PDB file as gemmi writes it, atoms N, CA and C in Angstrom:
CRYST1    1.000    1.000    1.000  90.00  90.00  90.00 P 1                      
ATOM      1  N   MET A   1      25.084  -1.985 -25.307  1.00  0.00           N  
ATOM      2  CA  MET A   1      24.442  -1.349 -24.980  1.00  0.00           C  
ATOM      3  C   MET A   1      24.504  -0.897 -23.670  1.00  0.00           C  
ATOM      4  N   SER A   2      24.540   0.531 -23.090  1.00  0.00           N  
ATOM      5  CA  SER A   2      24.385   0.685 -21.375  1.00  0.00           C  
ATOM      6  C   SER A   2      23.217   0.091 -20.852  1.00  0.00           C  
ATOM      7  N   LYS A   3      22.914  -0.140 -19.559  1.00  0.00           N  
ATOM      8  CA  LYS A   3      22.122  -0.591 -18.870  1.00  0.00           C  
ATOM      9  C   LYS A   3      21.655   0.865 -18.270  1.00  0.00           C  
ATOM     10  N   GLY A   4      21.919   1.801 -18.498  1.00  0.00           N  
ATOM     11  CA  GLY A   4      21.798   2.855 -17.094  1.00  0.00           C  
ATOM     12  C   GLY A   4      23.370   3.679 -16.495  1.00  0.00           C  
ATOM     13  N   ILE A   5      22.935   4.561 -15.093  1.00  0.00           N  
ATOM     14  CA  ILE A   5      23.934   4.887 -14.914  1.00  0.00           C  
ATOM     15  C   ILE A   5      24.009   4.248 -13.292  1.00  0.00           C  
ATOM     16  N   GLU A   6      25.150   4.051 -12.782  1.00  0.00           N  
ATOM     17  CA  GLU A   6      24.900   3.333 -11.325  1.00  0.00           C  
ATOM     18  C   GLU A   6      25.074   4.670 -10.746  1.00  0.00           C  
ATOM     19  N   VAL A   7      24.108   3.963  -9.571  1.00  0.00           N  
ATOM     20  CA  VAL A   7      23.360   5.031  -8.683  1.00  0.00           C  
ATOM     21  C   VAL A   7      23.976   4.292  -7.020  1.00  0.00           C  
ATOM     22  N   THR A   8      24.282   5.285  -5.889  1.00  0.00           N  
ATOM     23  CA  THR A   8      24.548   5.297  -4.851  1.00  0.00           C  
ATOM     24  C   THR A   8      23.462   4.002  -4.505  1.00  0.00           C  
ATOM     25  N   GLN A   9      23.721   3.540  -3.426  1.00  0.00           N  
ATOM     26  CA  GLN A   9      22.346   2.399  -2.847  1.00  0.00           C  
ATOM     27  C   GLN A   9      21.436   4.006  -1.871  1.00  0.00           C  
ATOM     28  N   ASP A  10      21.315   4.917  -1.408  1.00  0.00           N  
ATOM     29  CA  ASP A  10      21.045   5.624  -0.932  1.00  0.00           C  
ATOM     30  C   ASP A  10      19.520   6.419  -1.834  1.00  0.00           C  
ATOM     31  N   VAL A  11      20.126   6.718  -2.950  1.00  0.00           N  
ATOM     32  CA  VAL A  11      19.507   7.538  -4.170  1.00  0.00           C  
ATOM     33  C   VAL A  11      19.214   5.913  -4.482  1.00  0.00           C  
ATOM     34  N   ALA A  12      19.028   4.419  -4.899  1.00  0.00           N  
ATOM     35  CA  ALA A  12      18.090   3.549  -5.011  1.00  0.00           C  
ATOM     36  C   ALA A  12      16.695   3.872  -3.967  1.00  0.00           C  
ATOM     37  N   ASN A  13      17.242   3.928  -2.619  1.00  0.00           N  
ATOM     38  CA  ASN A  13      16.688   3.679  -1.702  1.00  0.00           C  
ATOM     39  C   ASN A  13      15.574   4.946  -2.097  1.00  0.00           C  
ATOM     40  N   GLU A  14      16.228   6.011  -1.877  1.00  0.00           N  
ATOM     41  CA  GLU A  14      15.029   6.852  -2.178  1.00  0.00           C  
ATOM     42  C   GLU A  14      14.116   7.247  -3.875  1.00  0.00           C  
ATOM     43  N   LEU A  15      14.992   6.262  -4.505  1.00  0.00           N  
ATOM     44  CA  LEU A  15      13.735   6.327  -6.111  1.00  0.00           C  
ATOM     45  C   LEU A  15      13.154   5.197  -5.499  1.00  0.00           C  
ATOM     46  N   ALA A  16      13.083   4.285  -5.178  1.00  0.00           N  
ATOM     47  CA  ALA A  16      12.106   2.893  -4.078  1.00  0.00           C  
ATOM     48  C   ALA A  16      11.056   3.479  -3.770  1.00  0.00           C  
ATOM     49  N   ALA A  17      11.203   4.382  -2.522  1.00  0.00           N  
ATOM     50  CA  ALA A  17      10.406   4.799  -1.778  1.00  0.00           C  
ATOM     51  C   ALA A  17       9.594   5.874  -1.777  1.00  0.00           C  
ATOM     52  N   GLY A  18       9.774   6.297  -2.848  1.00  0.00           N  
ATOM     53  CA  GLY A  18       9.094   7.440  -3.668  1.00  0.00           C  
ATOM     54  C   GLY A  18       7.947   7.031  -4.871  1.00  0.00           C  
ATOM     55  N   PHE A  19       8.261   5.946  -5.087  1.00  0.00           N  
ATOM     56  CA  PHE A  19       7.888   5.105  -6.291  1.00  0.00           C  
ATOM     57  C   PHE A  19       5.786   4.564  -6.111  1.00  0.00           C  
ATOM     58  N   SER A  20       4.974   5.222  -6.468  1.00  0.00           N  
ATOM     59  CA  SER A  20       3.754   4.029  -6.278  1.00  0.00           C  
ATOM     60  C   SER A  20       3.180   3.436  -7.098  1.00  0.00           C  
ATOM     61  N   THR A  21       2.916   2.520  -7.470  1.00  0.00           N  
ATOM     62  CA  THR A  21       2.524   1.643  -8.143  1.00  0.00           C  
ATOM     63  C   THR A  21       1.271   2.215  -8.474  1.00  0.00           C  
ATOM     64  N   ARG A  22       0.489   2.591  -7.309  1.00  0.00           N  
ATOM     65  CA  ARG A  22      -1.096   2.681  -7.705  1.00  0.00           C  
ATOM     66  C   ARG A  22      -1.205   4.420  -8.594  1.00  0.00           C  
ATOM     67  N   GLN A  23      -0.361   4.832  -8.080  1.00  0.00           N  
ATOM     68  CA  GLN A  23       0.113   6.157  -8.438  1.00  0.00           C  
ATOM     69  C   GLN A  23       0.550   6.067 -10.107  1.00  0.00           C  
ATOM     70  N   PHE A  24       1.523   5.251 -10.723  1.00  0.00           N  
ATOM     71  CA  PHE A  24       2.192   5.294 -11.950  1.00  0.00           C  
ATOM     72  C   PHE A  24       0.825   4.248 -12.997  1.00  0.00           C  
ATOM     73  N   GLN A  25       0.175   2.988 -12.377  1.00  0.00           N  
ATOM     74  CA  GLN A  25      -1.031   2.949 -12.880  1.00  0.00           C  
ATOM     75  C   GLN A  25      -1.848   3.459 -13.143  1.00  0.00           C  
ATOM     76  N   GLU A  26      -2.195   4.617 -12.305  1.00  0.00           N  
ATOM     77  CA  GLU A  26      -3.215   5.665 -13.045  1.00  0.00           C  
ATOM     78  C   GLU A  26      -3.406   5.806 -13.706  1.00  0.00           C  
ATOM     79  N   ALA A  27      -1.505   7.268 -13.626  1.00  0.00           N  
ATOM     80  CA  ALA A  27      -1.353   7.649 -15.460  1.00  0.00           C  
ATOM     81  C   ALA A  27      -1.382   7.517 -16.475  1.00  0.00           C  
ATOM     82  N   LEU A  28      -0.646   6.014 -16.201  1.00  0.00           N  
ATOM     83  CA  LEU A  28      -0.397   5.434 -17.244  1.00  0.00           C  
ATOM     84  C   LEU A  28      -2.388   5.570 -18.106  1.00  0.00           C  
ATOM     85  N   LYS A  29      -2.897   4.366 -17.500  1.00  0.00           N  
ATOM     86  CA  LYS A  29      -4.526   4.573 -17.671  1.00  0.00           C  
ATOM     87  C   LYS A  29      -5.217   5.893 -18.004  1.00  0.00           C  
ATOM     88  N   ASP A  30      -4.689   7.059 -17.215  1.00  0.00           N  
ATOM     89  CA  ASP A  30      -4.934   8.557 -18.506  1.00  0.00           C  
ATOM     90  C   ASP A  30      -4.569   8.460 -19.011  1.00  0.00           C  
ATOM     91  N   TRP A  31      -3.163   8.562 -19.336  1.00  0.00           N  
ATOM     92  CA  TRP A  31      -2.478   8.951 -21.056  1.00  0.00           C  
ATOM     93  C   TRP A  31      -2.912   8.076 -21.981  1.00  0.00           C  
ATOM     94  N   VAL A  32      -3.472   6.816 -21.929  1.00  0.00           N  
ATOM     95  CA  VAL A  32      -3.672   5.947 -22.559  1.00  0.00           C  
ATOM     96  C   VAL A  32      -5.203   6.515 -22.964  1.00  0.00           C  
ATOM     97  N   ALA A  33      -6.411   6.610 -22.024  1.00  0.00           N  
ATOM     98  CA  ALA A  33      -7.472   6.580 -22.831  1.00  0.00           C  
ATOM     99  C   ALA A  33      -7.233   8.854 -23.211  1.00  0.00           C  
ATOM    100  N   ALA A  34      -6.671   9.300 -22.576  1.00  0.00           N  
ATOM    101  CA  ALA A  34      -6.563  10.542 -22.891  1.00  0.00           C  
ATOM    102  C   ALA A  34      -6.141  11.013 -24.480  1.00  0.00           C  
ATOM    103  N   ASP A  35      -5.237  10.246 -24.570  1.00  0.00           N  
ATOM    104  CA  ASP A  35      -4.341   9.973 -25.597  1.00  0.00           C  
ATOM    105  C   ASP A  35      -4.296   9.207 -27.456  1.00  0.00           C  
ATOM    106  N   ASN A  36      -6.042   8.920 -26.236  1.00  0.00           N  
ATOM    107  CA  ASN A  36      -6.139   7.722 -27.641  1.00  0.00           C  
ATOM    108  C   ASN A  36      -5.032   6.890 -27.988  1.00  0.00           C  
ATOM    109  N   GLN A  37      -4.063   5.831 -26.860  1.00  0.00           N  
ATOM    110  CA  GLN A  37      -3.429   5.472 -27.248  1.00  0.00           C  
ATOM    111  C   GLN A  37      -4.071   3.890 -27.586  1.00  0.00           C  
ATOM    112  N   SER A  38      -3.156   3.098 -28.420  1.00  0.00           N  
ATOM    113  CA  SER A  38      -3.956   1.451 -28.244  1.00  0.00           C  
ATOM    114  C   SER A  38      -4.035   0.407 -27.247  1.00  0.00           C  
ATOM    115  N   LEU A  39      -4.395   0.019 -26.254  1.00  0.00           N  
ATOM    116  CA  LEU A  39      -4.247  -0.416 -25.416  1.00  0.00           C  
ATOM    117  C   LEU A  39      -2.730  -1.557 -25.388  1.00  0.00           C  
ATOM    118  N   ARG A  40      -2.540  -1.757 -26.847  1.00  0.00           N  
ATOM    119  CA  ARG A  40      -1.429  -2.773 -27.596  1.00  0.00           C  
ATOM    120  C   ARG A  40       0.078  -1.481 -27.261  1.00  0.00           C  
ATOM    121  N   VAL A  41      -0.362  -0.844 -26.670  1.00  0.00           N  
ATOM    122  CA  VAL A  41       0.724   0.468 -26.302  1.00  0.00           C  
ATOM    123  C   VAL A  41       1.896  -0.623 -25.431  1.00  0.00           C  
ATOM    124  N   ILE A  42       1.355  -1.314 -24.631  1.00  0.00           N  
ATOM    125  CA  ILE A  42       1.976  -1.511 -23.370  1.00  0.00           C  
ATOM    126  C   ILE A  42       3.233  -2.397 -23.723  1.00  0.00           C  
ATOM    127  N   GLU A  43       2.802  -3.542 -24.677  1.00  0.00           N  
ATOM    128  CA  GLU A  43       3.632  -4.587 -25.298  1.00  0.00           C  
ATOM    129  C   GLU A  43       4.518  -4.366 -25.899  1.00  0.00           C  
ATOM    130  N   THR A  44       4.629  -3.473 -26.538  1.00  0.00           N  
ATOM    131  CA  THR A  44       5.555  -3.278 -27.654  1.00  0.00           C  
ATOM    132  C   THR A  44       6.869  -2.601 -26.765  1.00  0.00           C  
ATOM    133  N   PRO A  45       8.253  -3.240 -27.077  1.00  0.00           N  
ATOM    134  CA  PRO A  45       9.469  -2.977 -26.524  1.00  0.00           C  
ATOM    135  C   PRO A  45       9.983  -2.068 -26.185  1.00  0.00           C  
ATOM    136  N   GLN A  46       9.604  -1.337 -27.136  1.00  0.00           N  
ATOM    137  CA  GLN A  46      10.122   0.175 -27.279  1.00  0.00           C  
ATOM    138  C   GLN A  46       9.335   1.130 -25.867  1.00  0.00           C  
ATOM    139  N   PHE A  47       8.173   0.650 -25.602  1.00  0.00           N  
ATOM    140  CA  PHE A  47       7.512   1.232 -24.775  1.00  0.00           C  
ATOM    141  C   PHE A  47       8.095   0.857 -23.026  1.00  0.00           C  
ATOM    142  N   ARG A  48       8.089  -0.580 -23.244  1.00  0.00           N  
ATOM    143  CA  ARG A  48       8.810  -0.875 -21.875  1.00  0.00           C  
ATOM    144  C   ARG A  48      10.024  -0.757 -21.557  1.00  0.00           C  
ATOM    145  N   ARG A  49      11.422  -0.742 -22.959  1.00  0.00           N  
ATOM    146  CA  ARG A  49      12.089   0.017 -22.230  1.00  0.00           C  
ATOM    147  C   ARG A  49      12.117   1.267 -21.705  1.00  0.00           C  
ATOM    148  N   LEU A  50      11.556   2.594 -22.542  1.00  0.00           N  
ATOM    149  CA  LEU A  50      11.299   3.920 -22.633  1.00  0.00           C  
ATOM    150  C   LEU A  50      10.489   3.643 -21.220  1.00  0.00           C  
ATOM    151  N   ILE A  51      10.178   2.840 -20.849  1.00  0.00           N  
ATOM    152  CA  ILE A  51       9.008   2.946 -18.609  1.00  0.00           C  
ATOM    153  C   ILE A  51      10.553   2.603 -17.836  1.00  0.00           C  
ATOM    154  N   GLU A  52      11.113   1.467 -18.679  1.00  0.00           N  
ATOM    155  CA  GLU A  52      12.329   1.213 -17.811  1.00  0.00           C  
ATOM    156  C   GLU A  52      13.440   1.996 -17.966  1.00  0.00           C  
ATOM    157  N   ALA A  53      13.811   2.846 -18.733  1.00  0.00           N  
ATOM    158  CA  ALA A  53      14.684   3.636 -18.296  1.00  0.00           C  
ATOM    159  C   ALA A  53      14.366   4.615 -17.885  1.00  0.00           C  
ATOM    160  N   ALA A  54      13.510   4.732 -17.857  1.00  0.00           N  
ATOM    161  CA  ALA A  54      12.378   6.301 -16.764  1.00  0.00           C  
ATOM    162  C   ALA A  54      12.579   5.808 -15.035  1.00  0.00           C  
ATOM    163  N   ASN A  55      12.413   4.327 -15.192  1.00  0.00           N  
ATOM    164  CA  ASN A  55      12.255   3.740 -13.565  1.00  0.00           C  
ATOM    165  C   ASN A  55      11.747   2.155 -13.720  1.00  0.00           C  
ATOM    166  N   PRO A  56      13.083   1.519 -13.642  1.00  0.00           N  
ATOM    167  CA  PRO A  56      12.563   0.156 -13.248  1.00  0.00           C  
ATOM    168  C   PRO A  56      12.048  -0.619 -12.939  1.00  0.00           C  
ATOM    169  N   LEU A  57      11.343   0.093 -11.582  1.00  0.00           N  
ATOM    170  CA  LEU A  57      10.051   0.108 -11.043  1.00  0.00           C  
ATOM    171  C   LEU A  57       8.947  -0.109 -11.440  1.00  0.00           C  
ATOM    172  N   ALA A  58       8.638   0.668 -12.498  1.00  0.00           N  
ATOM    173  CA  ALA A  58       7.662   0.973 -12.800  1.00  0.00           C  
ATOM    174  C   ALA A  58       7.494   0.462 -14.227  1.00  0.00           C  
ATOM    175  N   GLU A  59       8.797  -0.667 -14.889  1.00  0.00           N  
ATOM    176  CA  GLU A  59       8.656  -1.380 -15.656  1.00  0.00           C  
ATOM    177  C   GLU A  59       7.910  -2.872 -14.955  1.00  0.00           C  
ATOM    178  N   ALA A  60       8.482  -2.554 -14.130  1.00  0.00           N  
ATOM    179  CA  ALA A  60       8.376  -3.921 -13.715  1.00  0.00           C  
ATOM    180  C   ALA A  60       6.769  -3.843 -12.736  1.00  0.00           C  
ATOM    181  N   VAL A  61       6.321  -3.347 -12.867  1.00  0.00           N  
ATOM    182  CA  VAL A  61       4.527  -2.901 -12.503  1.00  0.00           C  
ATOM    183  C   VAL A  61       3.928  -2.838 -13.477  1.00  0.00           C  
ATOM    184  N   LEU A  62       4.000  -3.086 -14.923  1.00  0.00           N  
ATOM    185  CA  LEU A  62       3.731  -2.820 -15.943  1.00  0.00           C  
ATOM    186  C   LEU A  62       2.777  -3.716 -16.513  1.00  0.00           C  
ATOM    187  N   TRP A  63       1.217  -3.673 -16.451  1.00  0.00           N  
ATOM    188  CA  TRP A  63       0.447  -4.929 -17.031  1.00  0.00           C  
ATOM    189  C   TRP A  63       1.467  -5.230 -18.405  1.00  0.00           C  
ATOM    190  N   ARG A  64       1.434  -6.735 -18.585  1.00  0.00           N  
ATOM    191  CA  ARG A  64       2.122  -7.520 -19.468  1.00  0.00           C  
ATOM    192  C   ARG A  64       1.676  -7.207 -20.604  1.00  0.00           C  
ATOM    193  N   ASN A  65       0.494  -7.320 -20.381  1.00  0.00           N  
ATOM    194  CA  ASN A  65      -0.538  -7.551 -21.981  1.00  0.00           C  
ATOM    195  C   ASN A  65      -1.649  -6.411 -22.251  1.00  0.00           C  
ATOM    196  N   HIS A  66      -2.451  -6.035 -23.243  1.00  0.00           N  
ATOM    197  CA  HIS A  66      -2.938  -5.179 -23.026  1.00  0.00           C  
ATOM    198  C   HIS A  66      -4.622  -5.691 -22.574  1.00  0.00           C  
ATOM    199  N   GLN A  67      -5.216  -6.890 -22.563  1.00  0.00           N  
ATOM    200  CA  GLN A  67      -6.250  -7.731 -22.329  1.00  0.00           C  
ATOM    201  C   GLN A  67      -5.966  -7.044 -20.225  1.00  0.00           C  
ATOM    202  N   SER A  68      -4.718  -6.826 -19.868  1.00  0.00           N  
ATOM    203  CA  SER A  68      -4.564  -6.965 -18.186  1.00  0.00           C  
ATOM    204  C   SER A  68      -5.279  -5.781 -18.637  1.00  0.00           C  
ATOM    205  N   LEU A  69      -4.217  -4.599 -19.320  1.00  0.00           N  
ATOM    206  CA  LEU A  69      -4.733  -3.107 -18.858  1.00  0.00           C  
ATOM    207  C   LEU A  69      -6.228  -3.112 -19.021  1.00  0.00           C  
ATOM    208  N   ARG A  70      -6.963  -3.685 -19.994  1.00  0.00           N  
ATOM    209  CA  ARG A  70      -8.295  -3.710 -20.407  1.00  0.00           C  
ATOM    210  C   ARG A  70      -9.381  -3.648 -19.060  1.00  0.00           C  
ATOM    211  N   ASP A  71      -8.133  -5.171 -18.538  1.00  0.00           N  
ATOM    212  CA  ASP A  71      -9.566  -5.397 -17.557  1.00  0.00           C  
ATOM    213  C   ASP A  71      -9.257  -4.428 -15.969  1.00  0.00           C  
ATOM    214  N   SER A  72      -7.946  -3.655 -16.054  1.00  0.00           N  
ATOM    215  CA  SER A  72      -8.052  -2.817 -14.904  1.00  0.00           C  
ATOM    216  C   SER A  72      -9.039  -1.659 -15.379  1.00  0.00           C  
ATOM    217  N   ILE A  73      -9.176  -1.187 -16.621  1.00  0.00           N  
ATOM    218  CA  ILE A  73      -9.966   0.503 -16.461  1.00  0.00           C  
ATOM    219  C   ILE A  73     -11.022   0.061 -17.000  1.00  0.00           C  
ATOM    220  N   ILE A  74     -11.705  -1.509 -17.355  1.00  0.00           N  
ATOM    221  CA  ILE A  74     -13.422  -1.936 -17.094  1.00  0.00           C  
ATOM    222  C   ILE A  74     -13.856  -2.140 -15.462  1.00  0.00           C  
ATOM    223  N   ALA A  75     -12.841  -2.209 -14.569  1.00  0.00           N  
ATOM    224  CA  ALA A  75     -12.813  -3.419 -13.264  1.00  0.00           C  
ATOM    225  C   ALA A  75     -12.891  -1.420 -13.124  1.00  0.00           C  
ATOM    226  N   GLU A  76     -12.300   0.268 -13.140  1.00  0.00           N  
ATOM    227  CA  GLU A  76     -12.485   0.676 -12.653  1.00  0.00           C  
ATOM    228  C   GLU A  76     -13.623   1.534 -12.860  1.00  0.00           C  
ATOM    229  N   TYR A  77     -14.167   1.574 -14.878  1.00  0.00           N  
ATOM    230  CA  TYR A  77     -15.315   1.916 -14.920  1.00  0.00           C  
ATOM    231  C   TYR A  77     -16.405   1.262 -13.924  1.00  0.00           C  
ATOM    232  N   HIS A  78     -16.759   0.170 -13.710  1.00  0.00           N  
ATOM    233  CA  HIS A  78     -17.440  -0.325 -12.958  1.00  0.00           C  
ATOM    234  C   HIS A  78     -17.463   0.146 -11.336  1.00  0.00           C  
ATOM    235  N   ALA A  79     -16.563   0.575 -11.019  1.00  0.00           N  
ATOM    236  CA  ALA A  79     -16.481   0.718  -9.710  1.00  0.00           C  
ATOM    237  C   ALA A  79     -16.609   1.998  -9.447  1.00  0.00           C  
ATOM    238  N   TYR A  80     -17.146   3.220 -10.477  1.00  0.00           N  
ATOM    239  CA  TYR A  80     -17.208   4.527 -10.415  1.00  0.00           C  
ATOM    240  C   TYR A  80     -19.348   4.321 -10.829  1.00  0.00           C  
ATOM    241  N   VAL A  81     -19.645   3.186 -11.392  1.00  0.00           N  
ATOM    242  CA  VAL A  81     -20.883   3.110 -11.930  1.00  0.00           C  
ATOM    243  C   VAL A  81     -21.968   3.453 -10.899  1.00  0.00           C  
ATOM    244  N   PRO A  82     -22.323   2.992  -9.700  1.00  0.00           N  
ATOM    245  CA  PRO A  82     -22.790   3.414  -8.738  1.00  0.00           C  
ATOM    246  C   PRO A  82     -22.593   4.828  -8.544  1.00  0.00           C  
ATOM    247  N   ALA A  83     -21.766   5.641  -8.288  1.00  0.00           N  
ATOM    248  CA  ALA A  83     -21.486   7.102  -7.970  1.00  0.00           C  
ATOM    249  C   ALA A  83     -21.957   7.862  -9.136  1.00  0.00           C  
ATOM    250  N   VAL A  84     -21.726   7.399 -10.258  1.00  0.00           N  
ATOM    251  CA  VAL A  84     -22.463   8.336 -11.546  1.00  0.00           C  
ATOM    252  C   VAL A  84     -23.836   8.571 -11.495  1.00  0.00           C  
ATOM    253  N   ALA A  85     -24.350   7.062 -11.452  1.00  0.00           N  
ATOM    254  CA  ALA A  85     -25.925   6.472 -10.974  1.00  0.00           C  
ATOM    255  C   ALA A  85     -26.498   8.047  -9.718  1.00  0.00           C  
ATOM    256  N   ALA A  86     -26.098   7.391  -8.807  1.00  0.00           N  
ATOM    257  CA  ALA A  86     -26.502   8.493  -7.748  1.00  0.00           C  
ATOM    258  C   ALA A  86     -26.502   9.957  -7.915  1.00  0.00           C  
ATOM    259  N   TYR A  87     -25.451  10.306  -8.475  1.00  0.00           N  
ATOM    260  CA  TYR A  87     -25.209  11.359  -9.049  1.00  0.00           C  
ATOM    261  C   TYR A  87     -26.351  12.148 -10.191  1.00  0.00           C  
ATOM    262  N   LEU A  88     -26.377  11.183 -11.226  1.00  0.00           N  
ATOM    263  CA  LEU A  88     -27.532  11.410 -11.933  1.00  0.00           C  
ATOM    264  C   LEU A  88     -29.345  11.026 -11.276  1.00  0.00           C  
ATOM    265  N   ARG A  89     -29.471  10.743 -10.722  1.00  0.00           N  
ATOM    266  CA  ARG A  89     -30.596  10.449  -9.750  1.00  0.00           C  
ATOM    267  C   ARG A  89     -30.883  12.113  -9.104  1.00  0.00           C  
ATOM    268  N   GLU A  90     -29.738  12.158  -8.601  1.00  0.00           N  
ATOM    269  CA  GLU A  90     -30.029  13.102  -7.418  1.00  0.00           C  
ATOM    270  C   GLU A  90     -30.525  14.961  -8.329  1.00  0.00           C  
ATOM    271  N   ALA A  91     -29.681  14.418  -9.859  1.00  0.00           N  
ATOM    272  CA  ALA A  91     -29.713  15.603 -10.572  1.00  0.00           C  
ATOM    273  C   ALA A  91     -31.222  15.662 -10.803  1.00  0.00           C  
ATOM    274  N   GLN A  92     -32.493  15.643 -10.883  1.00  0.00           N  
ATOM    275  CA  GLN A  92     -33.431  15.287 -11.635  1.00  0.00           C  
ATOM    276  C   GLN A  92     -34.101  16.408 -10.669  1.00  0.00           C  
TER     277      GLN A  92                                                      
END                                                                             
């Protein structure tokens, strides 16, 4: 099986410079939630190969297991709780 295509160093540098770990991880969390995906989807070899084929940098920053993805989602939830509570207090 082919490992992809060869690219020049300039192209590789441009891809790396345009990649945002935060943006990728946020988009992945949004997709998992919006599409009602199992958190375990990130553990499947097929999913990891898909992401690696799209961008090897993205595969490198995928959560290693569903528990770490869950922890990230729960931490984000807890970060939003104070803002939501304040909004609801002001709405009364």
